[in-house]
N, C-alpha and C positions, 0 to 999 in steps of 0.2 A: 758471731761471738755470744750473742744472747742465747741462741739455741743451744750452743755447747754448754753454757752455764745452766740452762734448764735441765739438760740431760744429766749433768754432773750433780746438780742439786737433788734430782730425783734418785740417783744412785745413792747418794750419802743419806738421804731420808730413808730409803730402804734399808740401809746398813744399820740403822738404830734398831736394836733387838729389844722389844718390849717383853718378850719372854724371859730374856736374861735379867732384865731389870726387875721383873716380878719375882723371880727366884731370890734375888738379893734383898728385895724390899720385904717380901712376905715371910721368908724363912732364913734369910742370910746364907743362901746356898748358891753354888754355880749349877744351874739347871742342866748344864751339859754333862755333869757327872752322875745324873740319875735317870732312871727309866731308859728310854730309848736314846738319851743324850741329845735329843732334838730340842730346839728352843721354840717350837710351835705350840699351838693351842692344845693339841691332844696330850702332849707330854706335860704340859702345865696342868691340865685337868687331872691326870693321873698322879701327879707329884704334889701339887699345891691345892687342888680343889676346884670346884666348879666356878665360883665367882671370879677368882683370879684368871681362869681360863677365858671366861666370857669378856672380861676387861681386855685381855691380851688380843682376843679375837676382834673386838671392836677397834682397837687401836691399829692392828695390822691391816684390817680392811681400810681404816682411815688413811693409812700411808698411801695406799693405792689411789684413793679418791683424791687426796691432796696433790699428789704428783700430776694427775690429770687437770685438776683445777689450775695449778701453776702453769702447766703447758698451754692450756686454753687461754689464760690470761695474757701470756706472752705472745701467742701467735694463733692464727686460724688454720694453720697447717695441720692436716690430719696425720701426716708423716711425723711431725714433731710430737704430736700427742701419743702416737704409738711408740715412738722411741723413748719418751719419757716413762710410759708404762712398762716397757721392757726393762728400762734402767732401774725402776724402783723395785721390780720383782728380782732382777739380778742382784741388786744391793741386799735384799732380804735373804736370798739364797746363798750368796757368796760375799758376805760382809767384809769390807776391808778392815773393820774394827775387830774381827774375830778370825783373823788369818784366813779369810775367804771361805769360811764355813757359815752355816745359817740354818734356815728352816726349809720347809717343803714348797712355800710360795703360794699355797692355795688361797689363804685369806687375802693376801695382798693382790693376787690376780683378780679375785672377786671385786676388790675395791677399784682396781683399774677398770674392770667391766662396768661397774656402777657409774664411773665417770664417762665412759665411752658409749655404752648402750644399756640403760637401766632395765630394759625389757629382757635382754639376754642375761644380765646379771640376776634378775629375779628368777627367771626360769631355770637357769643353771643352778642357782642356790636351792631352789625347791627340789630339783632332782637329786642334789647331793643330800639334802635332809631326808628325802624319802628312802634313799639307799641306806643311810645311816640307821633310820628307824627300822627298817626291815632286816638288815644284816648285823648291825652294831659294829661294823668295820668302818672306821673313819677313813683309813687308807684306800679301801676298795671304792668307797664313795668318791673320794678325791680323784682317783684314777679315772673312774668312769665319767665323773663330771668334766674332767679334762678332755677326754675323747669326745664328749657330746658338744663341747664348746664351739669348735669350728663348724659343726653341723648346724647348731642353732644360728650361727652367724650367716650361714648360707641360706637357711630357711627364711630369715628375716631380711635377706637381700642387702646385708651390709656391704660397704665398699670393699673391693678386692684387697686393699691394704689391710683392712681390719681382719679379713678372713685369713690372710697370710700370717698376721700377728697372732690370731687365735690358734693357729697350727703351732707356732713357736711356743706360745704359752703352754699348750698341751704337752709338747715335747719336754719343756723344762719341768713341768710338774711330774710327768712319768719318770723322767731321769732321776729326780730327787727322791722318788719313791722306790728305788731299786731295792734297798734292804727290806721294805715292806712287801714288795712283790715276792721276794725270795721266802719270806715268812708265811705269806698267804699260800704259796704253793706247798710249803712244808706243813701247813696246818698249825703253825706256832704263833701267828699274829694275835696280839691281844685285842679284845673287843673293848668298845666304849664302856667306861664305868670301872674298869679294873684299876686298882690303886697300887702305887709304888711307895714302898717304905723308903724313908730318907737314907737309911744306911745301905740300901741296895746299890750294887755296882751298875755301871752303864751296861745296858744290854747290846752286845755286839751285833 
């Protein structure tokens, strides 16, 4: 029962959308109606500005870290830690509070990694930042960071359950980026730094 409560608490924690709250608090808008319609950091940056985006990024990472801290406090089981991590990311991506919609899950996954393996978290984060700096495509950096994630886990000889979870996290991130992949292929994906006017409609 305790393990079930940890997993449920992790999912509910993930379901809290700081991006949505930022839209309401900063400009009194529903962020889902602007830009890409996503509640993640990139759309926050384009719609609300850099500082709100950085705050949302930190809080979304914090959700992942907190879920792992709760799981580790409750049990020494690596499986429970992994399930709590998967649950918090699932809550972020498919929030029960927003009719099972949400973000892309990248920042929250990084938070989970920080709790599970700080070295992998640091290296994967650096790779993502380098790709963003070179291409200015956050979506491309996120997708490539997801692909590299299980590879890093293998290189650092993490337990098999971690590597399996890394593959699941990668699939979840890539799945959530389907619209971005389509735009990248078409050459219509927005680069980092582009701004969205509040009156703009959601980009389909």
